[in-house]
N, C-alpha and C positions, 0 to 999 in steps of 0.2 A: 504494500500500500504506500502511495507517495504521501509524504508528510506535507502539511501546509507550511508555507514559508512567508516571511515578512519581506519588507522592501529591501532589507539588507541581504536577502538570500539565506537567512537563518531559519531553522525550524521553529515553528510556533508551538509553544507548549499548550497542552490542553487546558491548564489552569495556570494563573500567575504564580511564580515562585516567590515566596516571601523571604526576604533576607533580614535576619535578626542580628543586630550587633551586640556583642557581649560587653559587659562593663569593662572599663579600661584597666582597673586595678587587679582583675582576676587573671591568673595564669591558666594554662591548660589543665583540665581537671584530672586527667589520668595519665599514667606513664605511657599508655598505648598511644594517646594523642601526641604526647611529647615526641615519640619516636618518628612521627610523620613530619616534624618541622624541618625546613630546608635552610640552607645557608642564608638565603635572602632575609630571613627574619632578623638577623643581626646587622644587616646593611642599611645605610640611609636611603631614603627615597631619592631618586634621581632628581637633582635640582636644576639640571640644565634645561635647554630650550624645550625639551620634551615636556608637555603638560603632565600633571600627576593624575591623569584620567585616561580611560580607554573604554571603548564601547563594549557593552555586554547586554545581558538580558534579565537583570533583576527588577524589582519593583521601583516605583518612582521615588526619587530622593526626597528627603525631608530636611529642611534647613537645620533643625536641631541635631540631626544625625551627623552632619558634616563637622560640627564642632568637636565631635569625638573621634573623628576619623584617624587622627594620628595617635590617639590614646589606645585604641583597640589593638594596635600592632603589638603591644606588650603582652597580649594574651598568647602570642606565638613565640615570644622570646624566652622560652623555657631553656634552662641550661643543658639541653641535649647538645648545645654548642660544644660542650666538653668532649663529645665523641665525634664531632664532624671531621676533624683533621684525619684521624686514623681511618675512619669509614671511607672518606673520599679517596684516600691513598689506596685502600684496599680495592675500591671500585675501579680505580685506574688500572691496577694490575690485573684485575679480573678481565677487563676489556682486552688486555694484551694476551692473556693465556687462555681464557675459557672461550671467548667468542670466536677466535680463529679456529680453535679445535672443532667447535660445532659447525662452523662454516665449511671446513674441509670435509667433514662427514656428510654434510648436506649435498656437496658437489660430487661426491663419489657416485659412479653409475650404480643403479639399483641392483643390476645382476651381480656386480662384484660384491656389494654389501651382503647380498643373500648368500653368495658362495662362501664368503668369510664366516658368516654366522653358522653355516652348516658344517664347515670343516675346521673350525677353530679348535685347537688342542689346548690341553691344560697348560702346556708350556707357553703358548702364545698368550693365554689369559694372564699368566703370571707376569710375562714381559710387559703387557699393557698396563697391568697394575703398578709395576715398577716405574713405568714412564709417567703415569698419573701422579704417583707419589713424588717423583722428581719435580714435576711441574708445580706441585703444591709447595714443595720446599723452596723452589726458585721464587715462587710468588711471595711466600712469607719473607724470604730474604730481601726481595725488592721493597716490600712494604716497610720492613724494619730499617732498610738503608735510607729510605725517605724520611722516616721519623727521626732517625739518628742525626741526619744532616740538619733537619729543622731544629732539633734540640741544641746542636752545637752552635748554630747560627744565633739562636736566642741568647745563649750563654756568652756570646762574644761581647756583649755590652751590659752595663748595669741597667736594670729596668727603669730607673729614674734619670738616666743620662739623657740630656737634651739633644734631640735630633735636629730640630729647627724651631724657629719662632714664627708665628703668623700674627701679624699686627700686634706684636708684643707679647703674645701668649705662648708659653712653652708647650712643645709637643715632645713627650718623652718616649723612650725606646719601647716601653711596654705597649703603649697605644699604637705606635707606628708598626711594631712587629706583628701585633694581632691583625691589623688590616693588611699587612704585607702577606701573611700566611693565607689570608682569605683570597687574595688575588692569585697567589702562587698555586693554591690548590686547584684553581680553575685550569691553570696550565698543566698541572700534574694529571688532572682528570683526562685531558685530551691527548696528552703525549705519553702517559704511562710512567712518568718519573720527573724528577727535578732536571731541568735543562742541563745538558752536558756543557754548554757554552752560552752564558748569558750575553756574550758579546755578539752572538750570531744575529744576523739581520732578521727582523720580524716583518718589516716593510722596507721600502727603499729609504725611508728617512729615519727609521727607529730600530734599535736592537731590542732583544727580549728584556734585557735589564732596564733599558730606558723606559720601555712600556710599563714595566712593573712599578718603577719609581714614580712615573707620572700618574698612574692609576691610583697608587696609594696616596700620593699627595692630594689628589682630588677628593678622596674620601676624608682624609684628615682635615683638609680645608673646610669641607662641609661642616664637620662637627665644631671646629674652632670658630668658624665665622658665625655660626648660630650662637655660640656662647658669647662672642664679642658683641654681636648686634643686640642680643638680649640685654646685656649689661649696658650698652650705649643708650638704648631706648628705654631702659628702666622697666623692661617686661620680665621681672624676676618671677619665679614660680610662686603660685599662690599656696596658702596653707593646705588647701584641698589637694593640689597637685603633689606637694611634698608628702602628704599623708598617703596618697595613692602609691607613690613610689616606695615609701617605707613598707607599706602593706605587701607590695609585690615582692620586695626583697625578703621580708619576713616569711612569706609563703615559700620562697625557694629554700630558705634555711630549714624550715620545717620539713619540706619535701625531701631534702637530702640528709636529714637527720643531724643537723647542727652546722654551725658556721665553718668548722674545720673541714667537714665532709664536703660542703659546697665549694669552699676554696680549692680543695684538692681536685674536685671534678672540673672546675673552671680552668685550673692550671693546665690541664691536659690540652686545652685549646689556646693556651697563652693568654688567658683571661684571668681577671681577679675580681672580687666583689666590688672594689672601688671603681674599676674601669667599667664594669657592667652597669653600675649605678649611673656613671657619667653618660653612658650611651642612652639609657632610659631617660635621664633628665634632659638630654639634648633634644630628644624628640618632643618632650613636653614643652621645652622652650620654643621649639618651632611652632607649636600650636599657639602659644602666647603671642609670638611675633605676628602670626597670621591674623589673630583676633585684633591686635593693636592697630595694624595697618589697614585691614580690609573688613574686619568682622569675621566671626566664625563661619558664617554662610554668605559673606559678601554684603552684609547689611549696611556697611559704611560706604558703599558705592552708591551713587545716585542713579536713578533710572537713565539719565542722560549719559552718564559715564559708562554704564553697562551697554547701552545702545550704540554708543560711539565705538567702544571696543569690539562689539559683536559685528558691526558693519565693516569695520576695518579688517576683521578676521574672516569675512565672507560668510557669515551666518544668515540664513533665511528661515522663515517659518511657513509651513503649508499644512493644510488638511487635504485629505483625498478620500474619494469613494472608490473602492475597488470592486469591480464586477468580475468575480473570480472564475477562472477557467476550470475549476475542479469540483467534482461531485462530493457529497458528504462522505463517501467511502474512500476518498482520496484519488480516485481514478480521474483521468483527464476527460473533459467533456468532448462529445463528438461535435461536428461542424454545426449541427442544428442547435445544440446547447450553447455553443459560442455565439451563434447568431442571435439567440434570445438574450444573452448577456449584453451584446452590442445594442440591441434595441432598447434595453432598460437604461443603459448608459446614455443613449441619445435622448431618451425621454427626460431623464433627470437633468441633463445639460440644458435642454430646451427650457425646462421649468426655471432653472436657476438663472439663465441668461435673461429671463423676462423680469427679474427683480432688480430694481434700480437703486434702492437704498442699501448702503453698505452693511449696516447692522442687521437689516432684515435678511440680506443675502447670507451673511455669516451664520445667522440663527437657523435658517432653513437648510443650509449646507450641513450644519452640525446634526440636524435631525435626520437628514437622509443618510449621512455617514453612519449613524448608529442603527438605522433600520436596514440599509442596503449593503453596506461595505463588507467584503469578505476578508478584510485585514484584521483577523482576530487579535493578533498581538498588539496592533496599533490601538484598537478599541479598548483594550485592557489597560495599556500603559501610557498612551499618548492621546488622551482626550483633548488636550490643549493643542494638539498638532505636533508635527515633526519639526524640531529646530535642529538644523544640521549645516554642514559645510560641504563643499564639493568633494567628490570621491567616496561618498557614503552610500548613496542609493543606486538603483539601476540607472545606467547612463541615459536611457531614453526618458526616465522619470525626471532626472536632474536637469536635462536639457530643457524640458518643458517648464519645470518649476522656476529655474533661474531666469527664464525669458519673461516671466510675468511681472507686472507691477502689483502693488498691494491692492487687494480686493478684486483682482482680475482672475478670470476663469480660463483654464486651458481648454483646448479642444480635447477630444478623446485620445488618450495616450495608450498604446498597446505595449505590454511587456510580456515576459514569459509567465507572469502570474494572472494576467487578465487585462481588462480595460480600466483605465484610471480617469477620473475627473478630478482636477486639482484646483484648489483655491489658495492663492497666496495671501498671507495675512501679515500684519505688522509684527515685529519682534516683541516678545513679552519677556521681561526680566525674570518672571517667575515660571516661564514655560519650561517644560522638560526637554533637555537635550539628549543626544545619544552618547554622552560622556558618562562614564561610570566612576563613582567614588572609589578611590583606592582603599578607603577604610571600611565602608559599609557595604560596598557592592551594589549600591542603589544608583539609579540614574540621577544626575544632578540638574538643577535648574540652570538657566543661562546665567543668572547672577552668581551662583556658586562656581560655575565654570570660569567666568571672567575673573573672579577674585582669586581662585586657585592658580590659574595660569599667570595672572599678573604677579602674584606672590612668588611663584617659582622662577619667573624671569628676573625679578628683583634679587632673589637669593643667588641666582646664577651670576648676576652682575656684581654682587658683593664678593662672591668667591673669586671672580676674575680680577677684581681690583685689590684683593688682599695682598699685603706685602709679606713675602716669605723670605726669611733669612736663615740659611742653612748653617749648622755647625760644620766646621772645616772637614771633619772626618766623613760626614754623611752627604755632602753636596754631590759628589760623584762617586757614590757607593760602588765598591767592587763586589758585585753579586757572586762572581766566581770565587773570590777569596772567602766570602761570607759562607757560602754553602758547600764548597768543595775542599776547603782547607781543614784537615783534622785539628782538633783542639790541641793547643800547645805548640803548634808549628808556627 
């Protein structure tokens, strides 16, 4: 059966999926949940040109939810971080040893495989077992070699040695190395080990070592810049935020059976409770900065500011009536059925074209949309219409929509879903966009989208403008010496 699809070509759910955001101060409730956490939980949200939103299919965003969006990430920052380094290292080696073995078996001719199965002797079986055991030993040795190299590298400097200062704030080795291992493990995952030569070219302009240093600096800069700007603008954490952070840390201590046990677990990932608390606090400070400049849901932006930003970014708002090409059972209509849909679309368009008053037109269009349209997903989630930019909808739909003036009707537009009648409407700051909140998974309003993108761009500008002063030993760090020189040499 063919599934119904919306204008973005996504499957339409039978019922809307409700997204519920958990309280910010609560951590994952069980160890089973904790084991599902990925490395991204400990990383900052990307502050660069990329907006902190992406399209998805949850329910409509509510302004009060967005104020919590950066808080809820703490629910996923459970200290399974302590196990990520060895796990990722093991996965990298598994890719090297296990996957090629399975691939070679899959490529063997079926008749040869059958013959081997029938004629395999006890001696051959023992030989194969020995080879498997050897592979396992090699794999374990590779994993251990990676972990040993990382441990030596960390021990090369005192945890509180200053690596650099950013706008006057010190960045110490413990924070720098934690973020360095995070980037390094990505390389290890894809290559199966620590690079043999960090001076090898990654691109025409950059070596592997230079890439790592720049990537780590960007992350460090993110944290420090937020700290500095929060201090500069006086957006210190509230008592409520401080209490939430403390409750979160207390929860982890209890979960791990005491402060020493937690510290030991975090140490395996080159983390410590103080550094973990700083990471949590930084994300809370980001929330406070957003609220100070734009409001938690963009309420400090005027309607004129939202409209000006949205127009500059190429947003439009439309409603449409879809005369769907598919039957209730999901099968495509025959030509007679499609002709009937075409006749209905023509009748609706003729009725709407006869209405001269804009408000009356919008009202009647809304009524027909709710009685006639086959866009089930849109009727559920976008009663206010679709607010979007170019590259989001079907090309033929977009071409017709962007050609319209406000309160203008399109001719009948045919797409793979059916016949559309489109009405262009003025932008509405509270209208739902196709951008998804990174914190709640809900669609955001145009106002929320404008505030979030404006804030992320401002944060990106702050980071670019930050003055970085390196300590002499770290400015051109020799990654080969750091990871490949045995301790004591």
